[in-house]
C-alpha positions as a LaTeX table, in Angstrom:
\begin{tabular}{lrrr}
\hline
Residue & $x$ (\AA) & $y$ (\AA) & $z$ (\AA) \\
\hline
Met1 & 31.98 & 33.69 & 47.69 \\
Thr2 & 28.65 & 32.21 & 47.32 \\
Thr3 & 28.89 & 28.98 & 44.90 \\
Leu4 & 26.10 & 26.86 & 43.26 \\
Ser5 & 27.74 & 23.49 & 44.43 \\
Arg6 & 24.71 & 21.15 & 43.21 \\
Leu7 & 21.50 & 21.33 & 41.11 \\
Phe8 & 18.25 & 19.01 & 41.00 \\
Val9 & 15.28 & 18.67 & 39.28 \\
His10 & 12.33 & 16.18 & 40.62 \\
Pro11 & 10.21 & 15.44 & 37.96 \\
Val12 & 7.75 & 13.78 & 40.22 \\
Lys13 & 6.92 & 15.63 & 43.25 \\
Ser14 & 8.83 & 13.62 & 46.51 \\
Met15 & 10.37 & 11.08 & 44.50 \\
Arg16 & 13.68 & 10.61 & 43.88 \\
Gly17 & 15.41 & 14.16 & 42.21 \\
Leu18 & 18.00 & 14.12 & 39.26 \\
Gln19 & 21.60 & 15.69 & 39.85 \\
Leu20 & 22.04 & 18.11 & 36.80 \\
Ser21 & 25.10 & 19.77 & 35.75 \\
His22 & 23.07 & 22.20 & 34.24 \\
Ala23 & 19.35 & 23.39 & 33.62 \\
Gln24 & 17.03 & 25.85 & 31.66 \\
Val25 & 15.74 & 28.44 & 34.06 \\
Thr26 & 12.00 & 29.66 & 33.73 \\
Ala27 & 9.44 & 31.53 & 35.83 \\
Ser28 & 8.03 & 28.64 & 37.10 \\
Gly29 & 11.18 & 27.37 & 38.25 \\
Leu30 & 13.93 & 24.75 & 36.32 \\
Ala31 & 12.75 & 23.08 & 33.57 \\
Phe32 & 10.79 & 19.48 & 34.36 \\
Asp33 & 10.57 & 20.31 & 38.23 \\
Arg34 & 7.82 & 18.97 & 39.81 \\
Leu35 & 5.84 & 18.67 & 36.45 \\
Phe36 & 4.33 & 15.17 & 37.77 \\
Met37 & 2.73 & 14.49 & 41.47 \\
Leu38 & 0.60 & 11.91 & 43.17 \\
Thr39 & $-3.07$ & 12.50 & 44.50 \\
Asp40 & $-5.64$ & 10.53 & 45.85 \\
Pro41 & $-8.92$ & 10.16 & 43.62 \\
Gln42 & $-10.48$ & 13.37 & 44.56 \\
Gly43 & $-7.29$ & 15.15 & 43.40 \\
Met44 & $-5.63$ & 16.14 & 46.93 \\
Phe45 & $-1.61$ & 15.63 & 46.62 \\
Ile46 & 0.58 & 12.81 & 48.13 \\
Thr47 & 3.70 & 13.69 & 49.29 \\
Ala48 & 6.54 & 11.91 & 51.15 \\
Arg49 & 5.64 & 13.39 & 54.04 \\
Gln50 & 2.99 & 10.92 & 54.20 \\
Tyr51 & 4.31 & 8.36 & 52.36 \\
Pro52 & 7.93 & 7.92 & 52.57 \\
Gln53 & 8.40 & 5.09 & 50.15 \\
Leu54 & 8.16 & 7.69 & 47.62 \\
Val55 & 11.66 & 8.56 & 47.49 \\
Gln56 & 12.46 & 4.84 & 46.76 \\
Phe57 & 10.97 & 5.48 & 42.96 \\
Thr58 & 13.51 & 7.06 & 40.60 \\
Pro59 & 11.37 & 8.98 & 37.66 \\
Ala60 & 13.41 & 9.49 & 34.33 \\
Leu61 & 12.42 & 11.93 & 31.68 \\
Leu62 & 11.79 & 10.74 & 28.28 \\
Pro63 & 11.52 & 12.85 & 25.06 \\
Asp64 & 7.36 & 12.12 & 25.07 \\
Gly65 & 6.72 & 11.43 & 28.92 \\
Leu66 & 8.26 & 9.81 & 31.82 \\
Leu67 & 9.66 & 6.58 & 33.10 \\
Ile68 & 9.41 & 5.39 & 36.69 \\
Thr69 & 11.44 & 3.03 & 38.33 \\
Ser70 & 10.01 & 0.93 & 41.52 \\
Pro71 & 11.93 & 0.36 & 44.38 \\
Asp72 & 12.18 & $-3.29$ & 43.08 \\
Gly73 & 13.38 & $-2.52$ & 39.70 \\
Asp74 & 10.42 & $-2.61$ & 37.92 \\
Thr75 & 9.49 & 0.12 & 35.42 \\
Leu76 & 6.75 & 1.65 & 33.86 \\
Ser77 & 6.62 & 4.69 & 31.25 \\
Val78 & 3.73 & 7.28 & 30.45 \\
Arg79 & 3.66 & 9.43 & 27.34 \\
Phe80 & 2.37 & 12.89 & 27.69 \\
Gln81 & $-0.46$ & 12.39 & 24.99 \\
Asp82 & $-1.85$ & 9.18 & 27.45 \\
Phe83 & $-2.49$ & 11.54 & 30.33 \\
Arg84 & $-6.68$ & 12.02 & 29.78 \\
Gly85 & $-7.57$ & 15.32 & 27.97 \\
Gln86 & $-9.99$ & 16.71 & 30.58 \\
Ala87 & $-8.36$ & 19.08 & 33.19 \\
Glu88 & $-9.46$ & 17.63 & 36.91 \\
Pro89 & $-9.24$ & 19.83 & 39.84 \\
Thr90 & $-6.38$ & 19.34 & 41.95 \\
Glu91 & $-5.33$ & 20.47 & 44.99 \\
Val92 & $-1.71$ & 21.22 & 46.72 \\
Trp93 & $-1.87$ & 23.39 & 50.06 \\
Gly94 & $-4.82$ & 24.86 & 49.69 \\
Asn95 & $-4.46$ & 25.85 & 46.09 \\
Gln96 & $-7.15$ & 24.83 & 43.83 \\
Phe97 & $-6.15$ & 24.01 & 40.08 \\
Thr98 & $-6.22$ & 21.56 & 37.25 \\
Ser99 & $-3.95$ & 18.88 & 36.28 \\
Leu100 & $-4.33$ & 15.78 & 33.89 \\
Ile101 & $-4.71$ & 12.11 & 34.95 \\
Ala102 & $-2.23$ & 8.99 & 34.10 \\
Pro103 & $-4.05$ & 6.08 & 32.30 \\
Asp104 & $-5.88$ & 3.42 & 34.64 \\
Ala105 & $-3.07$ & 0.83 & 34.38 \\
Val106 & $-0.23$ & 3.81 & 35.61 \\
Asn107 & $-2.34$ & 4.43 & 38.71 \\
Gln108 & $-2.80$ & 1.13 & 39.31 \\
Trp109 & 0.58 & 0.18 & 39.16 \\
Leu110 & 1.30 & 3.15 & 41.42 \\
Ser111 & $-1.19$ & 2.00 & 43.79 \\
Arg112 & 0.21 & $-1.42$ & 44.46 \\
Tyr113 & 3.24 & $-0.21$ & 45.72 \\
Leu114 & 1.72 & 2.35 & 48.09 \\
Asn115 & $-1.18$ & 0.12 & 49.08 \\
Arg116 & $-4.13$ & 2.51 & 48.08 \\
Asp117 & $-5.48$ & 4.26 & 45.65 \\
Val118 & $-3.27$ & 6.78 & 43.95 \\
Gln119 & $-3.45$ & 8.55 & 40.48 \\
Leu120 & $-0.23$ & 10.29 & 38.89 \\
Arg121 & $-0.76$ & 13.76 & 37.65 \\
Trp122 & 0.62 & 16.01 & 35.02 \\
Val123 & 0.49 & 19.83 & 34.92 \\
Gly124 & $-0.19$ & 19.71 & 31.15 \\
Glu125 & 1.27 & 21.82 & 28.61 \\
Glu126 & $-0.06$ & 25.18 & 30.38 \\
Leu127 & 0.52 & 25.58 & 34.06 \\
Thr128 & $-2.98$ & 26.65 & 35.89 \\
Arg129 & $-1.67$ & 27.18 & 39.52 \\
Arg130 & $-1.20$ & 30.18 & 41.08 \\
Val131 & $-0.20$ & 31.17 & 44.90 \\
Lys132 & $-2.31$ & 34.26 & 46.25 \\
Lys133 & 1.05 & 35.82 & 47.18 \\
His134 & 2.38 & 35.71 & 43.62 \\
Ala135 & $-0.59$ & 35.42 & 41.34 \\
Asp136 & 1.42 & 36.22 & 38.46 \\
Val137 & 3.99 & 33.73 & 38.59 \\
Pro138 & 3.04 & 30.40 & 37.32 \\
Leu139 & 3.48 & 27.21 & 39.46 \\
Ser140 & 4.14 & 23.37 & 38.70 \\
Phe141 & 3.30 & 21.26 & 41.46 \\
Ala142 & 5.97 & 22.80 & 44.04 \\
Asp143 & 4.80 & 23.64 & 47.66 \\
Gly144 & 4.62 & 27.24 & 47.11 \\
Phe145 & 7.77 & 28.63 & 45.02 \\
Pro146 & 9.58 & 27.92 & 41.70 \\
Tyr147 & 12.80 & 27.45 & 43.43 \\
Leu148 & 13.88 & 25.88 & 46.97 \\
Leu149 & 17.11 & 26.79 & 47.61 \\
Met150 & 19.52 & 25.03 & 50.52 \\
Asn151 & 22.94 & 26.06 & 52.35 \\
Glu152 & 25.20 & 23.46 & 52.39 \\
Ala153 & 26.50 & 25.37 & 55.58 \\
Ser154 & 22.63 & 25.90 & 57.39 \\
Met155 & 22.15 & 21.90 & 56.47 \\
Arg156 & 25.53 & 21.05 & 58.14 \\
Asp157 & 24.19 & 23.01 & 61.17 \\
Leu158 & 20.88 & 21.48 & 61.25 \\
Gln159 & 22.26 & 17.97 & 61.06 \\
Asn160 & 24.91 & 18.93 & 64.17 \\
Arg161 & 21.80 & 19.97 & 66.53 \\
Cys162 & 19.35 & 17.13 & 65.11 \\
Pro163 & 19.55 & 13.86 & 67.02 \\
Ser164 & 18.38 & 11.75 & 63.95 \\
Ser165 & 19.83 & 11.94 & 60.87 \\
Val166 & 18.67 & 14.41 & 58.14 \\
Lys167 & 19.83 & 14.41 & 55.08 \\
Leu168 & 19.89 & 17.56 & 52.23 \\
Glu169 & 17.69 & 15.42 & 49.81 \\
Gln170 & 15.29 & 14.79 & 52.21 \\
Phe171 & 14.47 & 18.67 & 51.83 \\
Arg172 & 14.33 & 17.94 & 47.81 \\
Pro173 & 16.03 & 21.54 & 47.35 \\
Asn174 & 16.76 & 22.83 & 43.45 \\
Leu175 & 19.81 & 24.46 & 43.90 \\
Val176 & 22.48 & 23.76 & 46.70 \\
Val177 & 24.75 & 26.47 & 47.62 \\
Thr178 & 28.23 & 26.80 & 49.67 \\
Gly179 & 30.60 & 29.16 & 50.36 \\
Val180 & 28.36 & 31.12 & 52.43 \\
Glu181 & 27.81 & 31.06 & 56.87 \\
Ala182 & 24.90 & 29.09 & 57.61 \\
Tyr183 & 21.73 & 31.21 & 57.36 \\
Ala184 & 22.59 & 33.60 & 55.12 \\
Glu185 & 20.06 & 32.97 & 52.87 \\
Asp186 & 17.44 & 34.33 & 55.25 \\
Ser187 & 18.37 & 37.70 & 54.38 \\
Trp188 & 18.44 & 36.89 & 50.72 \\
\hline
\end{tabular}
């Protein structure tokens, strides 16, 4: 029997995920998943693929915004209302849409850790991003789909085949299932 074994949201794309016991399901994914992301100053997305140290930052959702804890324990908070009011061009995997930019002090704090200019972006209250294959589904900053599902059996098979260490968290899943054969999810 297929069982949901773990549930995650990733408030900031490529930062550490938060494991939950329950979550609100929406058409655009789990509530609060990938609402924030880092970009270069031109709005091109930045991920842990280029900057692996991003996974060492821990985000926490606040009633009025976001708290980020750096790898060295420093914290920074930003309120939703502090994001610049004008929506700016943003790009994820060739999708162009708009998002709001955090204040300069927030961006400078994050830039120090990555040794390059970055901007924290928020999707805003209305999701403007769509992907071509599913133009009717609003997306946050997820790569291309509202949900990312992983099967623990498939992950174990990958770990057995891979010469280097691979962790499930590296794939940033939302839903982790158990109780089915490896790769059964390919036909769902």
